[in-house]
C-alpha positions in Angstrom: -22.3 -44.4 -3.9 -23.4 -46.3 -0.8 -21.7 -49.6 0.0 -23.2 -51.8 2.7 -20.4 -53.6 4.6 -20.5 -56.6 6.9 -21.6 -56.2 10.5 -23.6 -53.0 9.9 -20.8 -51.0 8.3 -21.4 -48.5 5.5 -19.2 -46.5 3.2 -20.2 -43.5 1.0 -17.7 -42.9 -1.7 -17.8 -41.1 -5.0 -17.7 -43.4 -8.0 -15.6 -40.8 -9.8 -14.1 -37.6 -8.4 -14.7 -34.7 -10.8 -11.7 -32.4 -11.4 -11.8 -29.2 -9.3 -15.0 -30.1 -7.4 -15.6 -30.7 -3.7 -16.3 -34.2 -2.5 -16.7 -36.2 0.7 -16.1 -39.7 2.0 -18.1 -41.2 4.8 -17.7 -44.4 6.9 -20.3 -45.7 9.3 -20.4 -48.6 11.8 -22.6 -50.0 14.5 -21.2 -49.8 18.0 -24.2 -51.8 19.3 -27.7 -52.4 17.9 -28.9 -49.0 19.3 -25.8 -46.9 18.5 -24.2 -46.0 15.2 -21.2 -43.7 14.4 -20.5 -42.0 11.1 -17.2 -40.3 10.2 -17.2 -37.9 7.3 -14.3 -36.2 5.6 -14.8 -33.2 3.3 -12.3 -32.1 0.6 -11.9 -28.8 -1.2 -11.8 -28.4 -5.0 -8.0 -28.9 -4.9 -8.4 -32.2 -3.1 -7.1 -30.8 0.2 -8.8 -32.0 3.4 -11.2 -29.4 4.8 -13.0 -30.9 7.7 -13.8 -34.1 9.6 -17.2 -34.6 11.3 -18.2 -37.4 13.7 -21.9 -38.1 14.1 -23.3 -40.3 16.8 -26.8 -41.7 16.2 -28.9 -43.4 18.9 -31.9 -45.5 18.1 -35.0 -44.3 20.0 -37.8 -46.7 20.7 -41.2 -45.2 19.8 -43.8 -44.8 22.5 -46.7 -47.3 22.3 
């Protein structure tokens, strides 16, 4: 489920974590109006942390 937080923040969290299934959590925040960061953690079927990914997004102004 996606939650919109104040000041451009976001959180993606499962409503319920099914037993013995992979899942992930993600947090996003605006660094400035043209730059956003997202941090995603992935867990294996046992609930053990598998990986952490940082994504940097940059807003590109379209050409006229």
